[in-house]
C-alpha positions in Angstrom: 124.9 10.7 42.7 123.8 7.1 42.4 121.1 7.7 45.1 119.7 10.6 43.2 119.4 8.5 40.1 117.6 5.7 42.0 115.2 8.2 43.4 114.3 9.5 39.9 113.7 6.0 38.6 111.4 5.2 41.5 109.6 8.4 40.8 109.0 7.4 37.0 107.9 3.9 37.9 105.5 5.1 40.4 103.9 7.6 37.9 103.6 4.9 35.2 101.8 2.4 37.5 99.4 5.2 38.6 98.5 5.9 34.9 98.1 2.3 34.1 95.6 1.9 37.0 93.5 4.9 35.9 93.2 3.6 32.4 91.9 0.2 33.6 89.0 1.8 35.6 85.8 2.5 33.6 84.4 5.9 33.4 81.3 6.7 35.4 78.2 5.5 33.5 80.3 3.6 30.9 79.7 -0.1 30.0 82.4 -2.5 30.9 84.1 -4.4 28.1 82.3 -7.5 27.2 78.9 -6.4 28.8 75.8 -5.4 26.8 74.3 -2.0 27.0 70.7 -2.2 28.2 69.8 0.9 26.2 71.0 -0.7 23.0 70.1 -4.4 23.5 66.7 -5.9 22.7 66.0 -6.8 26.2 63.4 -4.5 27.9 64.6 -2.6 30.9 63.4 -3.8 34.2 60.2 -2.2 35.4 59.8 -1.1 38.9 55.9 -1.1 38.7 54.7 -4.0 36.4 51.2 -3.8 34.9 48.6 -6.1 36.5 46.3 -7.6 33.6 43.5 -8.2 36.1 43.1 -4.4 36.8 40.5 -2.6 34.7 40.9 0.9 33.4 38.3 3.2 34.9 36.1 0.2 35.9 35.7 -0.8 32.3 36.6 -4.2 30.9 37.2 -5.0 27.3 34.2 -6.7 25.6 34.3 -10.4 24.9 35.2 -11.5 21.5 32.3 -11.5 19.0 31.2 -14.8 17.7 28.7 -15.6 14.9 26.4 -18.5 15.8 26.3 -21.1 13.2 22.9 -21.6 11.5 21.0 -24.6 12.5 21.0 -27.3 9.8 17.7 -27.6 7.9 16.7 -30.9 6.7 14.9 -31.4 3.4 11.7 -32.4 5.1 11.7 -29.0 6.9 12.3 -27.1 3.7 9.4 -28.8 2.0 7.1 -28.2 4.9 7.9 -24.5 5.0 7.3 -24.3 1.3 3.9 -26.0 1.7 2.9 -23.6 4.5 3.9 -20.6 2.4 1.8 -22.0 -0.5 -1.2 -22.3 1.8 -0.8 -18.8 3.0 -0.9 -17.2 -0.3 -3.4 -19.7 -1.7 -1.2 -20.4 -4.6 -2.2 -17.2 -6.4 0.2 -16.1 -9.0 0.5 -12.8 -11.0 -2.9 -11.7 -12.1 -3.3 -9.8 -15.3 -6.8 -9.9 -16.5 -10.1 -10.2 -14.4 -13.7 -10.6 -15.2 -16.6 -10.4 -12.8 -20.5 -10.6 -12.8 -22.7 -9.4 -9.9 -26.3 -9.4 -8.9 -28.4 -8.2 -6.0 -30.6 -5.4 -4.6 -30.6 -1.6 -5.4 -32.5 1.3 -4.0 -32.7 4.5 -6.2 -33.9 8.0 -5.5 -33.8 10.2 -8.6 -34.4 13.4 -6.5 -32.5 12.7 -3.3 -31.1 16.1 -3.1 -34.0 18.0 -4.8 -37.0 19.5 -2.9 -39.2 20.1 -5.9 -40.3 16.5 -6.9 -42.2 17.8 -9.9 -39.2 19.4 -11.5 -37.8 16.2 -13.2 -40.9 14.2 -14.0 -43.8 16.4 -13.1 -45.4 13.4 -11.3 -45.9 11.3 -14.4 -43.2 8.9 -13.4 -42.1 7.8 -10.0 -38.9 9.2 -8.9 -37.9 6.4 -6.4 -37.8 2.7 -6.6 -36.5 -0.6 -5.2 -35.6 -3.6 -7.2 -32.9 -5.9 -8.5 -29.7 -5.0 -10.2 -27.2 -7.0 -12.3 -23.8 -6.0 -13.7 -20.5 -7.2 -15.2 -17.0 -5.9 -15.3 -13.7 -6.5 -17.1 -10.3 -5.1 -16.8 -6.5 -5.6 -16.0 -4.8 -5.8 -12.7 -1.3 -4.4 -11.9 -0.3 -5.9 -8.5 -2.5 -3.9 -6.1 -4.2 -1.6 -8.7 -7.1 -2.6 -11.1 -8.3 -0.7 -14.1 -11.4 -1.6 -16.0 -15.0 -0.9 -17.1 -18.3 -1.8 -15.5 -22.0 -1.8 -16.7 -25.1 -2.2 -14.6 -28.9 -2.5 -15.2 -31.4 -1.9 -12.5 -34.9 -3.3 -12.9 -37.7 -1.4 -11.3 -41.5 -1.1 -11.7 -41.8 2.2 -13.5 -38.3 2.3 -15.4 -34.9 0.8 -15.7 -31.6 2.4 -14.7 -28.6 1.8 -17.0 -25.0 2.8 -16.2 -21.7 2.2 -17.9 -18.3 3.6 -17.3 -14.7 3.2 -16.1 -13.5 1.9 -12.7 -10.2 2.0 -10.8 -9.6 -0.1 -7.7 -7.1 -0.7 -4.9 -6.8 -4.3 -3.6 -5.0 -5.7 -0.6 -4.2 -9.4 -1.1 -4.4 -11.4 2.3 -3.8 -15.0 1.4 -7.2 -16.2 0.0 -8.9 -12.9 1.0 -8.9 -9.8 -1.2 -10.5 -6.7 0.3 -10.8 -3.8 -2.2 -12.2 -0.3 -2.7 -13.2 1.0 -6.1 -14.1 4.4 -7.7 -16.1 4.6 -10.9 -17.5 7.3 -13.2 -19.6 7.2 -16.3 -22.9 7.5 -18.1 -26.4 6.8 -16.5 -29.8 6.9 -18.0 -33.4 5.8 -17.5 -35.3 3.7 -20.0 -38.4 1.5 -20.5 -40.7 4.0 -18.8 -44.1 3.0 -17.6 -46.8 5.6 -16.9 -50.6 6.0 -16.6 -50.2 8.4 -19.6 -48.5 6.7 -22.5 -47.6 9.9 -24.2 -45.5 10.9 -21.3 -43.8 7.5 -21.1 -42.8 8.0 -24.8 -41.7 11.6 -24.6 -39.8 11.9 -21.3 -36.1 11.1 -21.5 -33.8 11.3 -18.4 -30.0 10.9 -18.7 -26.8 12.1 -17.1 -23.7 10.9 -15.2 -22.9 8.9 -12.1 -20.0 8.8 -9.6 -19.6 5.6 -7.6 -17.7 4.4 -4.6 -17.8 0.7 -3.6 -16.0 -1.7 -1.3 -16.0 -5.4 -1.0 -14.3 -8.6 0.0 -13.4 -11.5 -2.4 -12.6 -15.0 -1.4 -10.3 -16.9 -3.8 -11.6 -20.6 -4.0 -8.8 -21.3 -6.5 -6.2 -19.1 -8.2 -8.6 -18.4 -11.1 -12.0 -18.3 -9.4 -13.4 -16.1 -6.5 -16.6 -15.2 -4.9 -17.5 -12.2 -2.7 -19.8 -9.4 -1.8 -19.8 -5.7 -2.5 -21.6 -2.5 -1.4 -21.8 0.6 -3.5 -23.2 4.1 -3.4 -23.7 6.3 -6.4 -24.3 10.0 -6.9 -26.6 10.6 -9.9 -26.6 13.9 -11.8 -29.6 13.6 -14.2 -31.3 16.0 -16.7 -34.5 15.9 -18.6 -34.8 17.8 -21.9 -37.8 20.1 -22.3 -40.7 18.7 -24.4 -42.0 20.3 -27.5 -45.6 21.8 -27.7 -46.8 18.9 -29.8 -45.6 16.4 -27.1 -47.2 18.4 -24.4 -50.5 18.5 -26.2 -50.3 14.8 -26.8 -49.9 14.2 -23.0 -52.8 16.4 -22.3 -55.1 14.7 -24.7 -54.2 11.3 -23.1 -54.5 12.6 -19.5 -57.5 11.3 -17.6 -57.7 14.2 -15.1 -57.5 17.9 -15.1 -54.5 18.0 -12.7 -52.5 15.8 -15.0 -53.3 18.1 -17.9 -52.1 21.1 -15.8 -48.8 19.3 -14.8 -48.0 18.5 -18.5 -47.1 22.2 -19.0 -44.2 21.8 -16.4 -42.5 19.4 -18.9 -41.9 22.3 -21.3 -39.0 23.5 -19.3 -35.8 21.3 -18.9 -35.6 19.6 -15.5 -32.6 18.4 -13.5 -32.0 16.7 -10.3 -29.3 15.1 -8.1 -30.2 11.7 -7.0 -28.4 8.6 -5.4 -28.4 4.8 -5.5 -27.4 2.1 -3.0 -26.6 -1.4 -4.1 -25.7 -4.7 -2.3 -24.5 -7.4 -4.6 -22.9 -10.8 -4.7 -19.9 -11.2 -7.0 -18.2 -14.1 -8.8 -15.0 -13.5 -10.6 -12.4 -15.1 -13.0 -8.7 -14.2 -12.8 -6.0 -15.0 -15.3 
């Protein structure tokens, strides 16, 4: 009986010892008490294949950091020198508002350049072509590259004078002291101071019309307010002559010295017209404000 009780007690103690040992062993995958869990701690887990910074992805390397070069210091002497050079390049010209110019030179005029019948306009009593001197003047305003103004000219020839007056628009390209330009003009043109072998024809004939002009030139600014230059122009002249009255024609016939002149006087009874041209080369002086 005693032996059986001893055997039962031994069996109970053996079972309790086995249970205590099982509780002390950690479960598979569990973290032992007092040790930090790598999955929850701030430390990065160990890498089996660490990244090598010297390697380049796809053969491409990151660009070097961008740096802005510092500007070179400019001394006061350099600044003054650059300002002086800029002043020389633009000749010191400021904003120009008003201009005035005078010109003089040579002009060739053909009153019937584009007409075959030379007797239609003057019937031979007055020469229809001439060479001589020309003078002119212009005034206007300037808006940067554009000029607007008026111009008048007088051409002096042996048998008559050619007067013209009208408006003008120009385009200028300032290049330092140089100022190349091109101009277009349109206005009134007329002949006066006729001279003829028959005084009656000179007094009765009147020729007037319109002109269209294109010109180009180059001005040199000697100072901000004064310039000199040269210009070439070509004009298209559209002229008409009113028909003379019977009394005027009879007067011309009475003063005509030859029979052919008397016969040509009858041509002046009808109105005449022509399209001529004029070429002028002039020297120009200008004032600018």
